Backbone as JSON Lines, residues from 0, in Angstrom:
{"i":0,"aa":"X","n":[1.15,-35.85,0.93],"ca":[2.51,-36.38,0.97],"c":[3.26,-35.9,2.2]}
{"i":1,"aa":"X","n":[3.02,-34.66,2.62],"ca":[3.75,-34.1,3.76],"c":[2.97,-34.19,5.07]}
{"i":2,"aa":"X","n":[1.85,-34.88,5.03],"ca":[1.03,-35.07,6.25],"c":[0.65,-33.74,6.9]}
{"i":3,"aa":"X","n":[0.35,-32.75,6.07],"ca":[-0.07,-31.46,6.6],"c":[-1.53,-31.52,7.01]}
{"i":4,"aa":"X","n":[-1.84,-30.88,8.12],"ca":[-3.23,-30.87,8.58],"c":[-3.78,-29.46,8.74]}
{"i":5,"aa":"X","n":[-3.08,-28.47,8.17],"ca":[-3.52,-27.08,8.32],"c":[-3.85,-26.42,6.97]}
{"i":6,"aa":"X","n":[-4.19,-27.24,5.98],"ca":[-4.54,-26.72,4.66],"c":[-6.0,-27.06,4.37]}
{"i":7,"aa":"X","n":[-6.73,-26.06,3.9],"ca":[-8.12,-26.27,3.52],"c":[-8.27,-25.94,2.04]}
{"i":8,"aa":"X","n":[-8.74,-26.88,1.26],"ca":[-8.91,-26.69,-0.18],"c":[-10.32,-26.18,-0.44]}
{"i":9,"aa":"X","n":[-10.42,-25.13,-1.26],"ca":[-11.72,-24.56,-1.64],"c":[-11.7,-24.38,-3.15]}
{"i":10,"aa":"X","n":[-12.66,-24.94,-3.85],"ca":[-12.64,-24.93,-5.31],"c":[-13.23,-23.66,-5.92]}
{"i":11,"aa":"X","n":[-13.69,-22.74,-5.1],"ca":[-14.21,-21.48,-5.64],"c":[-13.05,-20.58,-6.06]}
{"i":12,"aa":"X","n":[-13.34,-19.67,-6.98],"ca":[-12.31,-18.76,-7.47],"c":[-12.42,-17.39,-6.83]}
{"i":13,"aa":"X","n":[-11.28,-16.81,-6.46],"ca":[-11.3,-15.48,-5.85],"c":[-11.59,-14.41,-6.89]}
{"i":14,"aa":"X","n":[-12.48,-13.47,-6.51],"ca":[-12.86,-12.38,-7.4],"c":[-13.34,-11.2,-6.56]}
{"i":15,"aa":"X","n":[-13.78,-10.16,-7.21],"ca":[-14.25,-8.97,-6.51],"c":[-15.74,-9.03,-6.16]}
{"i":16,"aa":"X","n":[-16.44,-10.07,-6.66],"ca":[-17.86,-10.27,-6.37],"c":[-18.13,-11.74,-6.15]}
{"i":17,"aa":"X","n":[-19.2,-12.01,-5.39],"ca":[-19.61,-13.4,-5.13],"c":[-20.66,-13.9,-6.12]}
{"i":18,"aa":"X","n":[-21.41,-13.0,-6.7],"ca":[-22.63,-13.38,-7.42],"c":[-22.39,-13.65,-8.9]}
{"i":19,"aa":"X","n":[-21.33,-14.35,-9.22],"ca":[-21.07,-14.68,-10.62],"c":[-20.25,-15.94,-10.72]}
{"i":20,"aa":"X","n":[-20.1,-16.41,-11.95],"ca":[-19.31,-17.61,-12.22],"c":[-18.05,-17.2,-12.99]}
{"i":21,"aa":"X","n":[-17.01,-17.99,-12.83],"ca":[-15.76,-17.78,-13.55],"c":[-15.43,-19.02,-14.37]}
{"i":22,"aa":"X","n":[-14.66,-18.82,-15.4],"ca":[-14.13,-19.95,-16.17],"c":[-12.68,-19.65,-16.51]}
{"i":23,"aa":"X","n":[-11.93,-20.68,-16.88],"ca":[-10.54,-20.5,-17.27],"c":[-10.44,-20.4,-18.78]}
{"i":24,"aa":"X","n":[-9.67,-19.42,-19.25],"ca":[-9.44,-19.27,-20.69],"c":[-8.49,-20.35,-21.17]}
{"i":25,"aa":"X","n":[-8.5,-20.57,-22.45],"ca":[-7.55,-21.49,-23.07],"c":[-6.73,-20.68,-24.07]}
{"i":26,"aa":"X","n":[-5.91,-19.78,-23.54],"ca":[-5.16,-18.85,-24.37],"c":[-3.71,-19.31,-24.44]}
{"i":27,"aa":"X","n":[-3.29,-19.8,-25.59],"ca":[-1.93,-20.33,-25.74],"c":[-0.88,-19.24,-25.77]}
{"i":28,"aa":"X","n":[-1.29,-17.98,-25.93],"ca":[-0.32,-16.88,-25.93],"c":[0.16,-16.55,-24.51]}
{"i":29,"aa":"X","n":[-0.55,-17.03,-23.52],"ca":[-0.19,-16.74,-22.13],"c":[0.29,-18.03,-21.48]}
{"i":30,"aa":"X","n":[1.08,-17.86,-20.41],"ca":[1.72,-19.03,-19.83],"c":[0.74,-19.97,-19.15]}
{"i":31,"aa":"X","n":[-0.34,-19.43,-18.59],"ca":[-1.32,-20.26,-17.9],"c":[-2.72,-19.71,-18.16]}
{"i":32,"aa":"X","n":[-3.71,-20.54,-17.88],"ca":[-5.1,-20.12,-18.08],"c":[-5.45,-18.99,-17.13]}
{"i":33,"aa":"X","n":[-6.26,-18.07,-17.61],"ca":[-6.68,-16.89,-16.85],"c":[-8.16,-17.0,-16.51]}
{"i":34,"aa":"X","n":[-8.52,-16.58,-15.3],"ca":[-9.93,-16.55,-14.9],"c":[-10.63,-15.37,-15.55]}
{"i":35,"aa":"X","n":[-11.79,-15.64,-16.14],"ca":[-12.63,-14.59,-16.7],"c":[-14.07,-14.86,-16.28]}
{"i":36,"aa":"X","n":[-14.89,-13.82,-16.3],"ca":[-16.3,-13.98,-15.92],"c":[-17.02,-14.82,-16.96]}
{"i":37,"aa":"X","n":[-17.82,-15.77,-16.49],"ca":[-18.58,-16.67,-17.36],"c":[-20.04,-16.24,-17.43]}
{"i":38,"aa":"X","n":[-20.7,-16.58,-18.52],"ca":[-22.12,-16.26,-18.68],"c":[-23.0,-17.04,-17.72]}
{"i":39,"aa":"X","n":[-22.56,-18.24,-17.36],"ca":[-23.39,-19.09,-16.52],"c":[-22.52,-20.07,-15.76]}
{"i":40,"aa":"X","n":[-23.08,-20.65,-14.72],"ca":[-22.39,-21.67,-13.95],"c":[-22.74,-23.03,-14.54]}
{"i":41,"aa":"X","n":[-21.74,-23.71,-15.09],"ca":[-21.95,-25.03,-15.68],"c":[-20.71,-25.88,-15.43]}
{"i":42,"aa":"X","n":[-20.58,-26.99,-16.17],"ca":[-19.47,-27.91,-15.91],"c":[-18.11,-27.33,-16.3]}
{"i":43,"aa":"X","n":[-18.1,-26.23,-17.06],"ca":[-16.84,-25.62,-17.47],"c":[-16.53,-24.35,-16.66]}
{"i":44,"aa":"X","n":[-17.33,-24.06,-15.64],"ca":[-17.11,-22.85,-14.85],"c":[-17.14,-23.19,-13.36]}
{"i":45,"aa":"X","n":[-16.89,-22.2,-12.54],"ca":[-16.87,-22.4,-11.1],"c":[-17.32,-21.12,-10.42]}
{"i":46,"aa":"X","n":[-17.8,-21.24,-9.2],"ca":[-18.33,-20.1,-8.46],"c":[-17.22,-19.17,-8.0]}
{"i":47,"aa":"X","n":[-17.53,-17.89,-7.98],"ca":[-16.61,-16.88,-7.46],"c":[-16.92,-16.63,-5.99]}
{"i":48,"aa":"X","n":[-15.89,-16.18,-5.27],"ca":[-16.06,-15.76,-3.89],"c":[-15.06,-14.65,-3.6]}
{"i":49,"aa":"X","n":[-15.45,-13.71,-2.78],"ca":[-14.52,-12.68,-2.36],"c":[-13.77,-13.15,-1.11]}
{"i":50,"aa":"X","n":[-12.6,-12.58,-0.9],"ca":[-11.88,-12.86,0.34],"c":[-12.66,-12.35,1.54]}
{"i":51,"aa":"X","n":[-13.4,-11.25,1.36],"ca":[-14.25,-10.76,2.45],"c":[-15.28,-11.8,2.86]}
{"i":52,"aa":"X","n":[-15.95,-12.4,1.88],"ca":[-16.96,-13.41,2.19],"c":[-16.32,-14.67,2.78]}
{"i":53,"aa":"X","n":[-15.21,-15.09,2.21],"ca":[-14.53,-16.26,2.74],"c":[-14.11,-16.02,4.19]}
{"i":54,"aa":"X","n":[-13.57,-14.84,4.47],"ca":[-13.18,-14.52,5.83],"c":[-14.35,-14.51,6.79]}
{"i":55,"aa":"X","n":[-15.49,-14.03,6.31],"ca":[-16.7,-14.02,7.14],"c":[-17.16,-15.46,7.41]}
{"i":56,"aa":"X","n":[-17.14,-16.31,6.38],"ca":[-17.51,-17.71,6.56],"c":[-16.61,-18.4,7.59]}
{"i":57,"aa":"X","n":[-15.34,-18.05,7.55],"ca":[-14.37,-18.69,8.44],"c":[-14.2,-17.95,9.77]}
{"i":58,"aa":"X","n":[-14.98,-16.87,9.94],"ca":[-14.93,-16.05,11.16],"c":[-13.53,-15.5,11.43]}
{"i":59,"aa":"X","n":[-12.92,-14.96,10.38],"ca":[-11.57,-14.39,10.48],"c":[-11.68,-12.88,10.68]}
{"i":60,"aa":"X","n":[-11.31,-12.41,11.84],"ca":[-11.33,-10.98,12.09],"c":[-10.17,-10.29,11.38]}
{"i":61,"aa":"X","n":[-9.04,-10.95,11.29],"ca":[-7.89,-10.42,10.58],"c":[-7.25,-11.54,9.76]}
{"i":62,"aa":"X","n":[-6.44,-11.14,8.8],"ca":[-5.63,-12.07,8.0],"c":[-4.21,-11.53,8.03]}
{"i":63,"aa":"X","n":[-3.24,-12.38,8.35],"ca":[-1.85,-11.92,8.44],"c":[-1.23,-11.69,7.07]}
{"i":64,"aa":"X","n":[-1.47,-12.63,6.15],"ca":[-0.82,-12.59,4.84],"c":[-1.79,-13.07,3.76]}
{"i":65,"aa":"X","n":[-1.83,-12.33,2.67],"ca":[-2.57,-12.76,1.47],"c":[-1.53,-12.92,0.37]}
{"i":66,"aa":"X","n":[-1.41,-14.12,-0.19],"ca":[-0.43,-14.41,-1.23],"c":[-1.17,-14.92,-2.46]}
{"i":67,"aa":"X","n":[-0.98,-14.25,-3.6],"ca":[-1.75,-14.56,-4.8],"c":[-0.84,-14.72,-6.02]}
{"i":68,"aa":"X","n":[-1.12,-15.74,-6.8],"ca":[-0.49,-15.92,-8.11],"c":[-1.56,-16.55,-8.99]}
{"i":69,"aa":"X","n":[-2.45,-15.72,-9.51],"ca":[-3.65,-16.23,-10.19],"c":[-3.8,-15.63,-11.59]}
{"i":70,"aa":"X","n":[-2.67,-15.48,-12.27],"ca":[-2.64,-15.18,-13.7],"c":[-3.54,-14.02,-14.11]}
{"i":71,"aa":"X","n":[-3.33,-12.87,-13.53],"ca":[-4.05,-11.67,-13.93],"c":[-5.28,-11.37,-13.11]}
{"i":72,"aa":"X","n":[-5.68,-12.27,-12.21],"ca":[-6.86,-12.03,-11.39],"c":[-6.54,-11.38,-10.06]}
{"i":73,"aa":"X","n":[-5.29,-10.98,-9.85],"ca":[-4.87,-10.47,-8.55],"c":[-5.62,-9.2,-8.15]}
{"i":74,"aa":"X","n":[-5.79,-8.27,-9.09],"ca":[-6.46,-7.02,-8.75],"c":[-7.92,-7.28,-8.35]}
{"i":75,"aa":"X","n":[-8.61,-8.11,-9.1],"ca":[-10.01,-8.43,-8.77],"c":[-10.09,-9.12,-7.4]}
{"i":76,"aa":"X","n":[-9.18,-10.03,-7.13],"ca":[-9.2,-10.72,-5.83],"c":[-8.94,-9.75,-4.69]}
{"i":77,"aa":"X","n":[-8.02,-8.82,-4.87],"ca":[-7.72,-7.85,-3.81],"c":[-8.86,-6.86,-3.63]}
{"i":78,"aa":"X","n":[-9.54,-6.52,-4.69],"ca":[-10.72,-5.65,-4.54],"c":[-11.79,-6.34,-3.7]}
{"i":79,"aa":"X","n":[-11.81,-7.65,-3.73],"ca":[-12.76,-8.41,-2.93],"c":[-12.33,-8.62,-1.49]}
{"i":80,"aa":"X","n":[-11.2,-8.01,-1.11],"ca":[-10.68,-8.15,0.26],"c":[-10.67,-6.82,0.99]}
{"i":81,"aa":"X","n":[-11.49,-5.87,0.54],"ca":[-11.4,-4.51,1.07],"c":[-11.68,-4.42,2.56]}
{"i":82,"aa":"X","n":[-12.52,-5.29,3.1],"ca":[-12.76,-5.29,4.55],"c":[-11.45,-5.44,5.31]}
{"i":83,"aa":"X","n":[-10.57,-6.3,4.82],"ca":[-9.28,-6.54,5.47],"c":[-8.24,-5.48,5.07]}
{"i":84,"aa":"X","n":[-8.26,-5.07,3.81],"ca":[-7.26,-4.12,3.34],"c":[-7.44,-2.72,3.92]}
{"i":85,"aa":"X","n":[-8.64,-2.41,4.39],"ca":[-8.89,-1.09,4.98],"c":[-8.7,-1.07,6.49]}
{"i":86,"aa":"X","n":[-8.28,-2.19,7.05],"ca":[-8.0,-2.22,8.49],"c":[-6.81,-1.31,8.8]}
{"i":87,"aa":"X","n":[-6.68,-0.86,10.05],"ca":[-5.54,-0.01,10.4],"c":[-4.21,-0.75,10.27]}
{"i":88,"aa":"X","n":[-3.13,0.02,10.31],"ca":[-1.79,-0.49,10.05],"c":[-1.48,-1.76,10.83]}
{"i":89,"aa":"X","n":[-1.81,-1.78,12.1],"ca":[-1.42,-2.92,12.94],"c":[-2.25,-4.18,12.68]}
{"i":90,"aa":"X","n":[-3.35,-4.07,11.92],"ca":[-4.21,-5.22,11.67],"c":[-4.3,-5.61,10.19]}
{"i":91,"aa":"X","n":[-3.91,-4.72,9.29],"ca":[-4.04,-4.98,7.85],"c":[-3.07,-6.09,7.42]}
{"i":92,"aa":"X","n":[-3.49,-6.94,6.49],"ca":[-2.62,-8.03,6.04],"c":[-1.45,-7.53,5.2]}
{"i":93,"aa":"X","n":[-0.36,-8.26,5.26],"ca":[0.71,-8.09,4.28],"c":[0.29,-8.82,3.01]}
{"i":94,"aa":"X","n":[0.76,-8.34,1.86],"ca":[0.35,-8.89,0.57],"c":[1.57,-9.25,-0.27]}
{"i":95,"aa":"X","n":[1.51,-10.39,-0.91],"ca":[2.49,-10.77,-1.93],"c":[1.69,-11.27,-3.12]}
{"i":96,"aa":"X","n":[1.96,-10.71,-4.3],"ca":[1.16,-11.09,-5.46],"c":[1.97,-10.87,-6.74]}
{"i":97,"aa":"X","n":[1.61,-11.6,-7.78],"ca":[2.32,-11.5,-9.04],"c":[1.69,-10.46,-9.96]}
{"i":98,"aa":"X","n":[2.53,-9.8,-10.73],"ca":[2.08,-9.04,-11.9],"c":[2.84,-9.59,-13.1]}
{"i":99,"aa":"X","n":[2.18,-9.63,-14.24],"ca":[2.8,-10.16,-15.46],"c":[2.36,-9.3,-16.62]}
{"i":100,"aa":"X","n":[3.29,-9.02,-17.51],"ca":[2.98,-8.13,-18.63],"c":[1.91,-8.7,-19.55]}
{"i":101,"aa":"X","n":[1.71,-10.01,-19.53],"ca":[0.64,-10.6,-20.34],"c":[-0.74,-10.16,-19.87]}
{"i":102,"aa":"X","n":[-0.83,-9.74,-18.61],"ca":[-2.13,-9.38,-18.03],"c":[-2.2,-7.93,-17.57]}
{"i":103,"aa":"X","n":[-1.06,-7.28,-17.4],"ca":[-1.01,-5.93,-16.82],"c":[-0.27,-5.0,-17.77]}
{"i":104,"aa":"X","n":[-0.82,-3.83,-18.03],"ca":[-0.16,-2.84,-18.88],"c":[0.69,-1.92,-18.01]}
{"i":105,"aa":"X","n":[2.02,-2.11,-18.09],"ca":[2.91,-1.25,-17.31],"c":[3.72,-0.32,-18.23]}
{"i":106,"aa":"X","n":[3.18,-0.03,-19.42],"ca":[3.91,0.81,-20.37],"c":[4.15,2.22,-19.85]}
{"i":107,"aa":"X","n":[3.33,2.69,-18.91],"ca":[3.53,4.01,-18.3],"c":[4.25,3.93,-16.96]}
{"i":108,"aa":"X","n":[4.79,2.76,-16.64],"ca":[5.49,2.57,-15.38],"c":[4.7,1.69,-14.44]}
{"i":109,"aa":"X","n":[5.4,0.93,-13.63],"ca":[4.75,0.02,-12.7],"c":[3.9,0.77,-11.68]}
{"i":110,"aa":"X","n":[4.3,1.98,-11.33],"ca":[3.55,2.77,-10.35],"c":[2.2,3.23,-10.87]}
{"i":111,"aa":"X","n":[1.97,3.13,-12.21],"ca":[0.69,3.53,-12.8],"c":[-0.26,2.35,-12.98]}
{"i":112,"aa":"X","n":[0.19,1.14,-12.68],"ca":[-0.65,-0.05,-12.82],"c":[-1.81,0.03,-11.83]}
{"i":113,"aa":"X","n":[-3.01,-0.38,-12.27],"ca":[-4.22,-0.23,-11.46],"c":[-4.09,-0.83,-10.07]}
{"i":114,"aa":"X","n":[-3.55,-2.03,-9.97],"ca":[-3.5,-2.7,-8.66],"c":[-2.56,-1.96,-7.71]}
{"i":115,"aa":"X","n":[-1.48,-1.39,-8.23],"ca":[-0.56,-0.62,-7.38],"c":[-1.24,0.65,-6.9]}
{"i":116,"aa":"X","n":[-1.9,1.35,-7.79],"ca":[-2.59,2.58,-7.41],"c":[-3.72,2.3,-6.42]}
{"i":117,"aa":"X","n":[-4.42,1.19,-6.62],"ca":[-5.49,0.81,-5.71],"c":[-4.95,0.59,-4.29]}
{"i":118,"aa":"X","n":[-3.88,-0.18,-4.18],"ca":[-3.32,-0.47,-2.86],"c":[-2.76,0.79,-2.2]}
{"i":119,"aa":"X","n":[-2.12,1.63,-2.98],"ca":[-1.6,2.88,-2.42],"c":[-2.73,3.77,-1.91]}
{"i":120,"aa":"X","n":[-3.87,3.72,-2.59],"ca":[-5.02,4.52,-2.14],"c":[-5.56,4.05,-0.79]}
{"i":121,"aa":"X","n":[-5.24,2.79,-0.44],"ca":[-5.68,2.23,0.84],"c":[-4.6,2.35,1.92]}
{"i":122,"aa":"X","n":[-3.49,3.01,1.59],"ca":[-2.44,3.22,2.58],"c":[-1.29,2.23,2.52]}
{"i":123,"aa":"X","n":[-1.26,1.39,1.49],"ca":[-0.18,0.42,1.36],"c":[1.03,1.04,0.67]}
{"i":124,"aa":"X","n":[2.21,0.55,1.04],"ca":[3.46,0.85,0.36],"c":[3.84,-0.41,-0.41]}
{"i":125,"aa":"X","n":[4.21,-0.23,-1.68],"ca":[4.41,-1.36,-2.58],"c":[5.85,-1.38,-3.1]}
{"i":126,"aa":"X","n":[6.44,-2.57,-3.19],"ca":[7.75,-2.77,-3.8],"c":[7.69,-4.0,-4.71]}
{"i":127,"aa":"X","n":[8.51,-4.0,-5.76],"ca":[8.77,-5.21,-6.53],"c":[9.84,-6.01,-5.81]}
{"i":128,"aa":"X","n":[9.69,-7.34,-5.83],"ca":[10.67,-8.25,-5.23],"c":[11.56,-8.79,-6.35]}
{"i":129,"aa":"X","n":[12.85,-8.57,-6.25],"ca":[13.77,-9.07,-7.28],"c":[14.0,-10.57,-7.07]}
{"i":130,"aa":"X","n":[13.88,-11.34,-8.16],"ca":[14.13,-12.77,-8.03],"c":[14.46,-13.4,-9.37]}
{"i":131,"aa":"X","n":[14.98,-14.63,-9.33],"ca":[15.27,-15.42,-10.51],"c":[14.02,-16.15,-10.97]}
{"i":132,"aa":"X","n":[13.97,-16.46,-12.27],"ca":[12.97,-17.38,-12.79],"c":[13.57,-18.78,-12.66]}
{"i":133,"aa":"X","n":[13.39,-19.38,-11.52],"ca":[14.0,-20.68,-11.25],"c":[14.65,-20.66,-9.87]}
{"i":134,"aa":"X","n":[15.31,-21.72,-9.55],"ca":[15.92,-21.86,-8.22],"c":[17.43,-21.65,-8.3]}
{"i":135,"aa":"X","n":[17.89,-20.58,-7.68],"ca":[19.32,-20.29,-7.6],"c":[19.67,-20.03,-6.15]}
{"i":136,"aa":"X","n":[20.83,-20.49,-5.72],"ca":[21.2,-20.28,-4.31],"c":[21.39,-18.8,-4.0]}
{"i":137,"aa":"X","n":[20.7,-18.31,-3.0],"ca":[20.78,-16.9,-2.59],"c":[21.11,-16.78,-1.11]}
{"i":138,"aa":"X","n":[21.64,-17.85,-0.52],"ca":[21.96,-17.84,0.9],"c":[22.92,-16.7,1.23]}
{"i":139,"aa":"X","n":[22.59,-15.99,2.29],"ca":[23.43,-14.9,2.73],"c":[23.18,-13.58,2.04]}
{"i":140,"aa":"X","n":[22.33,-13.57,1.03],"ca":[22.02,-12.33,0.31],"c":[20.69,-11.76,0.8]}
{"i":141,"aa":"X","n":[20.61,-10.43,0.91],"ca":[19.33,-9.84,1.31],"c":[18.3,-9.93,0.18]}
{"i":142,"aa":"X","n":[17.05,-9.86,0.55],"ca":[15.96,-9.78,-0.44],"c":[15.94,-8.35,-0.95]}
{"i":143,"aa":"X","n":[16.08,-8.19,-2.27],"ca":[16.15,-6.86,-2.86],"c":[14.76,-6.4,-3.3]}
{"i":144,"aa":"X","n":[14.43,-5.17,-2.93],"ca":[13.14,-4.57,-3.22],"c":[13.33,-3.33,-4.08]}
{"i":145,"aa":"X","n":[12.39,-3.08,-5.0],"ca":[12.46,-1.93,-5.88],"c":[11.13,-1.2,-5.85]}
{"i":146,"aa":"X","n":[11.17,0.11,-5.61],"ca":[9.93,0.9,-5.67],"c":[9.38,0.86,-7.09]}
{"i":147,"aa":"X","n":[8.05,0.79,-7.25],"ca":[7.46,0.68,-8.58],"c":[7.92,1.76,-9.56]}
{"i":148,"aa":"X","n":[8.03,3.0,-9.1],"ca":[8.42,4.09,-10.0],"c":[9.89,4.03,-10.39]}
{"i":149,"aa":"X","n":[10.67,3.15,-9.74],"ca":[12.1,3.05,-10.03],"c":[12.48,1.72,-10.66]}
{"i":150,"aa":"X","n":[11.49,0.94,-11.08],"ca":[11.76,-0.39,-11.64],"c":[12.06,-0.31,-13.14]}
{"i":151,"aa":"X","n":[13.08,-1.01,-13.56],"ca":[13.46,-1.13,-14.97],"c":[12.63,-2.28,-15.56]}
{"i":152,"aa":"X","n":[11.81,-2.0,-16.58],"ca":[10.83,-2.99,-17.04],"c":[10.99,-3.4,-18.49]}
{"i":153,"aa":"X","n":[12.07,-3.02,-19.13],"ca":[12.24,-3.34,-20.55],"c":[12.48,-4.83,-20.74]}
{"i":154,"aa":"X","n":[12.25,-5.28,-21.99],"ca":[12.5,-6.67,-22.31],"c":[11.23,-7.4,-22.7]}
{"i":155,"aa":"X","n":[11.33,-8.69,-22.96],"ca":[10.16,-9.48,-23.34],"c":[9.16,-9.57,-22.2]}
{"i":156,"aa":"X","n":[7.95,-9.99,-22.53],"ca":[6.91,-10.13,-21.5],"c":[7.4,-11.04,-20.38]}
{"i":157,"aa":"X","n":[7.27,-10.56,-19.17],"ca":[7.72,-11.33,-18.02],"c":[6.89,-10.92,-16.81]}
{"i":158,"aa":"X","n":[7.05,-11.64,-15.72],"ca":[6.33,-11.35,-14.49],"c":[7.24,-11.4,-13.3]}
{"i":159,"aa":"X","n":[6.77,-10.88,-12.2],"ca":[7.51,-10.89,-10.95],"c":[6.52,-10.6,-9.83]}
{"i":160,"aa":"X","n":[6.98,-10.74,-8.61],"ca":[6.11,-10.53,-7.46],"c":[6.26,-9.13,-6.88]}
{"i":161,"aa":"X","n":[5.18,-8.66,-6.29],"ca":[5.18,-7.42,-5.53],"c":[4.86,-7.76,-4.08]}
{"i":162,"aa":"X","n":[5.38,-6.96,-3.18],"ca":[5.02,-7.05,-1.77],"c":[4.43,-5.71,-1.37]}
{"i":163,"aa":"X","n":[3.38,-5.75,-0.56],"ca":[2.72,-4.52,-0.11],"c":[2.42,-4.64,1.38]}
{"i":164,"aa":"X","n":[2.78,-3.62,2.12],"ca":[2.51,-3.58,3.56],"c":[2.09,-2.17,3.94]}
{"i":165,"aa":"X","n":[1.33,-2.05,5.0],"ca":[0.99,-0.73,5.51],"c":[2.06,-0.22,6.47]}
{"i":166,"aa":"X","n":[2.81,-1.14,7.05],"ca":[3.87,-0.76,7.98],"c":[5.22,-1.08,7.35]}
{"i":167,"aa":"X","n":[5.89,-0.08,6.73],"ca":[7.18,-0.34,6.07],"c":[8.26,-0.86,7.0]}
{"i":168,"aa":"X","n":[8.09,-0.69,8.31],"ca":[9.08,-1.21,9.27],"c":[9.22,-2.73,9.15]}
{"i":169,"aa":"X","n":[8.18,-3.4,8.65],"ca":[8.24,-4.85,8.49],"c":[9.33,-5.26,7.5]}
{"i":170,"aa":"X","n":[9.7,-4.34,6.6],"ca":[10.69,-4.65,5.57],"c":[11.98,-3.84,5.75]}
{"i":171,"aa":"X","n":[12.22,-3.39,6.97],"ca":[13.36,-2.51,7.23],"c":[14.55,-3.22,7.84]}
{"i":172,"aa":"X","n":[14.46,-4.52,8.05],"ca":[15.55,-5.25,8.69],"c":[16.71,-5.53,7.75]}
{"i":173,"aa":"X","n":[17.79,-6.09,8.27],"ca":[18.98,-6.36,7.45],"c":[18.76,-7.41,6.37]}
{"i":174,"aa":"X","n":[17.67,-8.16,6.46],"ca":[17.39,-9.16,5.42],"c":[16.8,-8.55,4.16]}
{"i":175,"aa":"X","n":[16.55,-7.24,4.17],"ca":[16.0,-6.55,3.0],"c":[16.93,-5.41,2.58]}
{"i":176,"aa":"X","n":[16.98,-5.12,1.26],"ca":[17.7,-3.97,0.72],"c":[16.82,-3.33,-0.36]}
{"i":177,"aa":"X","n":[16.68,-2.02,-0.32],"ca":[15.94,-1.31,-1.35],"c":[16.92,-0.87,-2.42]}
{"i":178,"aa":"X","n":[16.61,-1.18,-3.68],"ca":[17.45,-0.84,-4.82],"c":[16.66,0.07,-5.76]}
{"i":179,"aa":"X","n":[17.33,0.77,-6.65],"ca":[16.63,1.65,-7.6],"c":[17.22,1.49,-8.99]}
{"i":180,"aa":"X","n":[16.37,1.7,-10.0],"ca":[16.82,1.68,-11.38],"c":[17.23,0.33,-11.91]}
{"i":181,"aa":"X","n":[16.77,-0.75,-11.3],"ca":[17.12,-2.09,-11.74],"c":[15.86,-2.89,-12.06]}
{"i":182,"aa":"X","n":[16.07,-3.99,-12.76],"ca":[14.95,-4.86,-13.11],"c":[14.56,-5.74,-11.91]}
{"i":183,"aa":"X","n":[13.26,-5.95,-11.7],"ca":[12.85,-6.9,-10.67],"c":[13.22,-8.34,-11.02]}
{"i":184,"aa":"X","n":[13.55,-8.59,-12.29],"ca":[13.85,-9.95,-12.73],"c":[15.36,-10.12,-12.86]}
{"i":185,"aa":"X","n":[15.91,-11.07,-12.11],"ca":[17.31,-11.44,-12.28],"c":[17.43,-12.3,-13.53]}
{"i":186,"aa":"X","n":[18.31,-11.93,-14.46],"ca":[18.52,-12.69,-15.68],"c":[20.02,-12.86,-15.87]}
{"i":187,"aa":"X","n":[20.49,-14.09,-15.87],"ca":[21.92,-14.36,-15.9],"c":[22.57,-13.97,-17.23]}
{"i":188,"aa":"X","n":[21.79,-13.88,-18.31],"ca":[22.35,-13.59,-19.62],"c":[22.25,-12.11,-19.99]}
{"i":189,"aa":"X","n":[21.77,-11.27,-19.06],"ca":[21.6,-9.84,-19.36],"c":[22.57,-9.0,-18.54]}
{"i":190,"aa":"X","n":[22.56,-7.7,-18.78],"ca":[23.46,-6.76,-18.12],"c":[23.37,-6.91,-16.6]}
{"i":191,"aa":"X","n":[24.46,-7.29,-15.94],"ca":[24.39,-7.51,-14.48],"c":[24.08,-6.24,-13.69]}
{"i":192,"aa":"X","n":[24.33,-5.07,-14.26],"ca":[23.99,-3.83,-13.56],"c":[22.48,-3.65,-13.43]}
{"i":193,"aa":"X","n":[21.74,-4.29,-14.33],"ca":[20.28,-4.21,-14.31],"c":[19.62,-5.48,-13.8]}
{"i":194,"aa":"X","n":[20.25,-6.63,-14.04],"ca":[19.58,-7.92,-13.88],"c":[20.28,-8.89,-12.95]}
{"i":195,"aa":"X","n":[21.12,-8.4,-12.05],"ca":[21.8,-9.3,-11.12],"c":[21.76,-8.71,-9.73]}
{"i":196,"aa":"X","n":[21.88,-9.54,-8.69],"ca":[21.95,-9.01,-7.32],"c":[23.1,-8.01,-7.2]}
{"i":197,"aa":"X","n":[22.87,-6.95,-6.46],"ca":[23.86,-5.89,-6.32],"c":[24.7,-6.09,-5.06]}
{"i":198,"aa":"X","n":[25.97,-5.84,-5.19],"ca":[26.85,-5.88,-4.02],"c":[26.74,-4.57,-3.26]}
{"i":199,"aa":"X","n":[26.83,-4.61,-1.94],"ca":[26.81,-3.37,-1.15],"c":[28.16,-2.66,-1.26]}
């Protein structure tokens, strides 16, 4: 529709290994189907590929940005990108990815979640990105970031995005603000001290 010529569609699923098949669950308790390892490759499954292998196929020495929203498969996909994630600060990709309570146990705090600890072990700094569930005008407002150990996570099961970079200077400009003790999710019907953009 938009006459784009810089998009390549690949039907394989991102995972931490290449040598297996994946299938989508049909779990009505979760908002969308989740990728899980399949016993075999058939008409109901699809091949897995790591980002490392995909990058090798495409002859990519570096990747600028990896953005994932794959219903709980984010940690497995990032584990499959270790060639890129272990690059030095000036070459390592920036990451944006979703976490959701339906797939991630954050009962001990967001900073204890496996994917956050994994990225920190590779030298990444991680923040939650505060946002609305839906489209609300935010013109003129900075993007608010919350450190995982300072995120307010109470309430019903919900999800939000995290950003991870090796060079925190990338997020140090006036378009960003670091907040503490607030929810990553803006909710118009909840306490504005926790769930609304903060005034400076």
